[in-house]
C-alpha positions as CSV (number, residue, x, y, z in Angstrom):
1,M,-1.0,0.8,2.8
2,L,0.7,-0.8,5.8
3,T,0.5,0.3,9.4
4,V,2.9,-1.0,12.0
5,E,2.3,-0.5,15.7
6,W,5.2,-1.4,17.8
7,E,7.0,-0.9,21.0
8,L,10.7,-1.4,22.0
9,E,12.5,-2.2,25.2
10,G,16.1,-1.4,24.5
11,D,16.6,-2.8,21.0
12,K,14.0,-5.6,21.2
13,I,10.5,-5.6,20.1
14,T,8.0,-6.0,22.9
15,F,4.7,-5.2,21.0
16,F,4.0,-5.7,17.3
17,K,0.8,-5.3,15.3
18,L,0.4,-5.2,11.5
19,S,-2.7,-3.7,9.8
20,G,-3.7,-2.2,6.5
21,D,-4.7,-3.1,3.0
22,F,-3.1,-6.5,2.2
23,F,-3.9,-10.2,1.8
24,A,-2.5,-13.0,3.9
25,Y,-2.8,-16.8,3.5
26,P,-3.7,-18.4,5.7
27,E,-5.5,-15.5,7.3
28,W,-4.1,-16.3,10.8
29,C,-0.5,-16.0,9.5
30,I,-0.3,-12.3,10.4
31,E,-1.0,-13.1,14.1
32,E,1.7,-15.8,13.9
33,I,4.2,-13.3,12.5
34,E,3.2,-10.7,15.1
35,R,3.8,-13.2,17.9
36,G,7.0,-14.5,16.2
37,V,8.8,-11.2,16.2
38,I,8.3,-10.4,19.9
39,G,11.8,-10.4,21.5
40,T,13.5,-9.8,18.1
41,K,16.0,-7.0,17.6
42,V,14.8,-4.4,15.2
43,S,17.9,-5.0,13.1
44,D,16.9,-8.7,12.7
45,L,13.2,-8.0,11.9
46,K,13.3,-8.5,8.2
47,E,15.2,-11.8,8.5
48,T,12.8,-13.1,11.2
49,I,9.7,-12.3,9.2
50,E,11.2,-13.9,6.0
51,K,12.1,-17.1,8.0
52,K,8.6,-17.3,9.4
53,L,7.0,-16.9,5.9
54,R,9.3,-19.6,4.4
55,A,9.0,-22.1,7.2
56,N,5.3,-22.0,7.2
57,N,4.5,-21.4,3.5
58,F,2.7,-18.2,4.4
59,E,1.8,-15.9,1.6
60,I,1.4,-12.1,1.9
61,V,0.4,-9.8,-0.9
62,G,0.6,-6.0,-0.3
63,F,3.8,-5.7,1.6
64,S,7.2,-7.3,2.2
65,A,9.4,-7.9,5.2
66,D,11.7,-5.2,3.8
67,D,8.7,-2.7,3.9
68,V,8.2,-3.5,7.5
69,Q,11.9,-3.1,8.3
70,R,12.0,0.3,6.5
71,I,8.9,1.6,8.4
72,L,10.5,0.7,11.8
73,M,13.9,2.1,10.9
74,G,12.3,5.3,9.6
75,D,10.4,5.7,12.8
76,I,13.5,5.1,14.9
77,V,15.7,7.7,13.1
């Protein structure tokens, strides 16, 4: 299960927190992703997360960038 806490100002993310039942390597990569999406447009979230994962060789098991995008888009609608 994945929980996303977030806030928007206009169409940009101003607060972002991931929690739930997943594994991340290295452990601190979640915090790096959370910081890295601040200021991102919701429509660009998936791409931003995927770039961060690839650029830093981060590994996450239990959710994907697409899952996060769907959660936020579902909350907005």
